[in-house]
C-alpha positions in Angstrom: 34.2 7.5 -12.2 34.7 3.9 -11.7 37.0 1.8 -13.8 34.9 -0.9 -15.8 36.1 -4.1 -16.3 33.5 -6.8 -17.0 35.2 -10.2 -16.5 35.9 -11.7 -19.6 34.5 -15.1 -18.0 31.2 -13.3 -17.9 31.6 -12.1 -21.5 32.5 -15.3 -22.9 29.2 -16.9 -21.2 26.9 -14.3 -22.8 28.5 -14.9 -25.9 28.2 -18.6 -25.8 24.9 -18.9 -24.8 23.5 -15.8 -26.9 25.6 -15.7 -29.9 26.0 -11.8 -29.8 27.3 -9.4 -26.4 23.9 -7.6 -26.0 20.5 -9.3 -25.4 18.8 -6.2 -25.1 20.8 -3.9 -27.8 17.2 -3.0 -29.3 14.7 -1.1 -26.4 11.4 0.2 -27.0 11.4 3.5 -25.4 7.7 3.8 -24.4 7.9 0.5 -22.5 11.0 1.6 -20.6 11.9 3.1 -17.1 14.7 4.1 -15.9 15.0 3.2 -12.1 17.3 5.7 -10.5 18.1 3.7 -6.9 18.9 6.0 -3.8 20.4 9.0 -5.0 19.3 10.7 -1.9 21.6 12.3 0.6 22.3 9.3 3.1 24.3 8.0 0.5 25.7 11.3 -2.1 26.1 13.7 0.6 29.8 14.4 2.3 29.5 13.5 5.9 26.5 10.8 6.1 27.2 7.5 7.4 26.8 5.4 4.2 28.5 8.4 2.0 29.5 6.7 -1.1 31.6 9.7 -2.9 31.3 8.4 -6.4 27.3 8.6 -6.6 28.3 12.2 -6.9 29.9 11.5 -10.0 27.6 9.7 -12.0 24.6 12.4 -11.3 25.2 14.0 -14.9 25.3 10.4 -16.6 21.9 9.7 -14.7 20.5 13.0 -15.9 21.7 12.6 -19.4 20.1 9.5 -19.7 16.9 10.7 -18.1 16.4 13.6 -20.3 17.0 11.1 -23.4 14.6 8.7 -22.1 12.1 11.2 -21.4 12.3 12.4 -25.1 11.8 9.5 -26.5 8.9 8.8 -24.3 9.9 6.6 -22.0 9.5 6.9 -17.9 11.4 7.8 -15.3 11.5 6.5 -11.7 13.4 8.2 -8.4 13.6 5.5 -5.6 15.2 6.2 -2.6 15.3 4.4 0.6 13.2 5.2 3.9 13.5 3.2 7.1 9.5 4.2 8.6 8.2 0.9 9.8 11.0 -1.1 9.4 12.9 -1.2 13.0 10.4 -4.0 13.8 10.0 -5.7 10.5 13.7 -5.7 9.3 14.7 -6.5 12.9 17.9 -8.9 12.1 19.5 -6.2 9.7 19.2 -3.6 12.5 19.8 -5.8 15.2 22.3 -8.3 14.1 24.2 -7.0 11.0 25.5 -3.6 12.6 26.4 -2.3 15.6 23.5 -0.7 17.8 24.8 3.1 17.5 25.1 2.2 13.5 21.7 0.9 13.2 19.9 3.8 14.8 21.7 6.4 13.1 20.7 4.7 9.8 17.3 4.4 11.0 16.7 7.9 12.0 18.9 9.4 9.2 16.3 8.0 6.6 12.8 8.7 8.4 10.9 10.4 6.5 11.4 14.1 6.9 15.4 13.6 7.7 18.5 15.3 5.8 19.6 11.5 4.6 16.0 11.0 3.1 16.1 13.3 0.7 16.9 13.4 -2.8 20.3 14.3 -3.7 19.9 18.2 -5.3 21.5 17.9 -8.5 19.2 15.1 -9.6 16.9 16.5 -12.4 14.0 15.4 -11.5 11.1 16.7 -13.4 7.3 16.9 -12.8 6.5 13.7 -14.8 8.7 11.6 -13.1 7.8 9.1 -10.3 8.9 9.2 -6.7 8.7 6.2 -4.8 10.1 5.0 -1.4 11.6 1.4 -0.7 12.2 -0.2 2.6 14.4 -3.0 1.9 17.9 -3.2 -0.2 15.5 -4.1 -3.2 12.7 -2.2 -4.6 11.0 -5.1 -5.8 10.8 -7.9 -3.0 7.6 -8.1 -1.3 6.4 -5.0 0.7 9.7 -3.3 0.1 7.7 -0.7 -2.4 4.6 -0.4 -5.1 7.3 0.0 -8.4 6.0 -3.6 -9.7 2.5 -2.3 -10.1 3.4 0.9 -10.8 5.4 -0.1 -13.9 2.8 -2.7 -14.9 0.2 -0.6 -14.7 2.1 1.5 -17.6 2.8 -1.1 -19.6 6.8 -1.2 -19.0 8.8 -4.6 -19.7 12.1 -3.0 -19.9 14.2 -1.3 -16.9 17.5 0.5 -16.7 19.2 0.5 -13.0 21.2 3.5 -12.2 22.1 4.8 -8.5 23.9 3.6 -5.8 25.3 1.2 -4.3 26.0 -1.0 -7.6 26.5 -4.5 -5.4 24.0 -3.7 -2.9 20.4 -1.9 -3.6 21.2 -2.1 -7.5 21.7 -5.2 -8.0 19.3 -6.4 -5.3 16.7 -4.3 -7.3 18.1 -5.6 -10.5 18.2 -9.1 -10.0 14.4 -9.3 -8.6 13.3 -7.4 -11.2 14.9 -10.5 -14.0 12.8 -12.8 -11.6 9.3 -10.9 -11.9 10.0 -11.1 -15.9 11.4 -7.3 -16.7 14.2 -6.8 -19.4 17.2 -5.3 -17.3 20.3 -3.7 -17.8 22.4 -2.4 -15.3 23.9 1.1 -16.5 27.7 0.9 -15.8 28.6 4.2 -16.0 25.4 5.1 -14.4 26.5 3.0 -11.2 28.7 3.6 -8.5 29.8 1.8 -5.3 32.6 2.3 -2.9 35.5 0.4 -5.0 36.2 -0.5 -8.5 36.5 -4.4 -7.5 33.1 -4.5 -6.3 31.6 -3.0 -9.3 32.8 -4.9 -11.5 32.0 -7.8 -9.7 28.7 -6.7 -9.2 28.1 -5.6 -13.0 29.7 -9.3 -13.9 27.7 -11.7 -11.7 24.7 -9.9 -13.1 25.8 -9.8 -16.8 26.9 -13.7 -16.6 23.3 -15.1 -15.8 20.9 -12.2 -15.3 20.3 -9.5 -17.5 22.4 -6.7 -19.5 25.1 -4.5 -18.8 25.5 -1.5 -20.8 27.0 2.2 -20.6 24.6 5.4 -21.1 26.0 5.5 -24.8 25.1 2.1 -25.6 21.6 2.4 -24.0 21.2 5.4 -26.0 21.9 3.8 -28.8 19.4 0.6 -28.3 16.9 3.4 -27.4 17.4 4.9 -30.7 17.2 1.0 -32.4 14.1 1.1 -30.6 12.5 3.9 -32.0 13.7 2.9 -35.7 12.4 -0.9 -35.1 9.2 0.8 -34.5 8.4 3.5 -37.0 9.7 0.5 -39.6 6.5 -1.7 -38.2 
């Protein structure tokens, strides 16, 4: 598991701007979705090209948060990357930012039906959960997936971001969700990338300007406060 250290600069920026440490410390579960990003074999399973070993360690935390949110009436969405139809539409990424052989492995490994496309076998995916495929780092960018419409149709205004990699698909999704006016919490111990340095830099940048960062335990407490507030209304 990552050793989490949010930068003091980011913490002080939030404290100065907001007057407290967490903008979303009271969360209405019924209007909240847990987005689990790219917990699929290509990123989690040993031996795949983009294996992120620490992603295997966050599975219990993700499953625990998913169970708690379901219990309180929230929604869980499992989002994975698919490469179908991206050879041409994302040609600059595949053609300019990777060696040809690496790009080809990526394209073939996450086609629908390929091993890398399949969800990690220890994910606790329930029948009531949604499964959505995205075609870019961000699930929310135009043309990537149907997730925004899916959430809007269910009255969701808050998203909890978990999965891998913290500083790539998870942060990209989190930033775009904020830009689309969702309340966004990156769940620090429900995210993984290759190094603590990358993990903490991503969380610090997001926390300082874009949204909230909480641990699984803190999110559960925020959900409980939301339930309590709703009951008292």
